[in-house]
C-alpha positions as a printed Julia matrix, in Angstrom:
88×3 Matrix{Float64}:
  21.95  -30.37   7.04
  19.32  -32.95   6.18
  17.75  -33.1    2.73
  14.4   -31.73   3.93
  15.94  -28.47   5.06
  18.52  -28.12   2.3
  17.46  -25.4   -0.14
  17.36  -26.49  -3.76
  19.3   -24.64  -6.42
  15.97  -23.63  -7.99
  14.77  -22.11  -4.68
  18.07  -20.28  -4.18
  17.87  -18.9   -7.71
  14.29  -17.7   -7.2
  15.24  -15.87  -4.01
  18.28  -14.28  -5.63
  16.19  -12.98  -8.55
  13.69  -11.17  -6.33
  14.32   -7.42  -6.21
  15.44   -6.11  -2.85
  12.6    -4.26  -1.13
  13.08   -1.21   1.09
  11.77   -2.42   4.46
  10.98    1.18   5.46
   8.33    1.68   2.77
   4.71    2.02   3.84
   3.86   -1.03   1.7
   6.16   -3.18   3.84
   4.73   -1.8    7.09
   1.24   -2.42   5.69
   2.15   -6.04   4.96
   3.46   -6.56   8.5
   0.46   -4.82  10.11
  -1.93   -7.0    8.11
  -0.04  -10.15   9.13
  -0.18   -9.12  12.82
  -3.9    -8.34  12.61
  -4.7   -11.66  10.93
  -2.62  -13.55  13.5
  -4.41  -11.76  16.36
  -7.82  -12.21  14.74
  -7.33  -15.99  14.52
  -7.2   -16.06  18.33
 -10.55  -14.27  18.76
 -13.86  -16.01  19.27
 -17.01  -15.15  17.29
 -18.16  -12.6   19.9
 -15.11  -10.34  19.58
 -13.56   -8.24  16.86
 -10.54   -6.02  16.47
 -10.94   -2.33  17.26
  -8.59    0.62  17.31
  -8.19    3.5   19.7
  -6.72    6.51  17.92
  -5.09    9.02  20.23
  -3.98   12.39  18.93
  -3.18   15.53  20.92
  -5.25   14.56  23.95
  -8.31   13.43  21.98
  -9.29    9.78  21.74
 -11.43    8.21  19.05
 -12.4     4.53  19.06
 -13.47    2.94  15.8
 -13.84   -0.36  14.0
 -11.42   -0.9   11.14
 -12.94   -1.69   7.77
  -9.72   -1.26   5.8
  -6.07   -0.33   5.94
  -4.23    1.21   3.04
  -0.95    2.91   2.28
   0.83    5.36   0.02
   4.55    4.86  -0.44
   6.88    6.04   0.78
   5.53    6.67   4.27
   1.75    6.93   4.78
  -0.45    4.26   6.38
  -4.17    5.09   6.53
  -7.0     3.39   8.4
 -10.63    3.3    7.27
 -13.52    2.51   9.56
 -16.41    3.83  11.55
 -17.26    4.73  15.12
 -20.0     3.02  17.13
 -22.24    5.96  16.13
 -21.65    5.15  12.44
 -19.37    8.08  11.69
 -16.87    7.21   8.97
 -13.2     7.58   9.83
């Protein structure tokens, strides 16, 4: 292992002191969703934006996301509005 990739004792210690996080919590899913959205958004040009199509029991609603939140342990919620201006 070369010196550039060798973790320092200080870095190892910092990682070991971090509390273990339950990867199934909504907060962890929220973090991953936000990372995926930001990665995808970086690829878009100025004329395009991210939208969501929500499908539930045969009904479809398209809306623009204005925010994503969560409540642990298991709820992710999306905020936004439709093209007609209806808040979701």
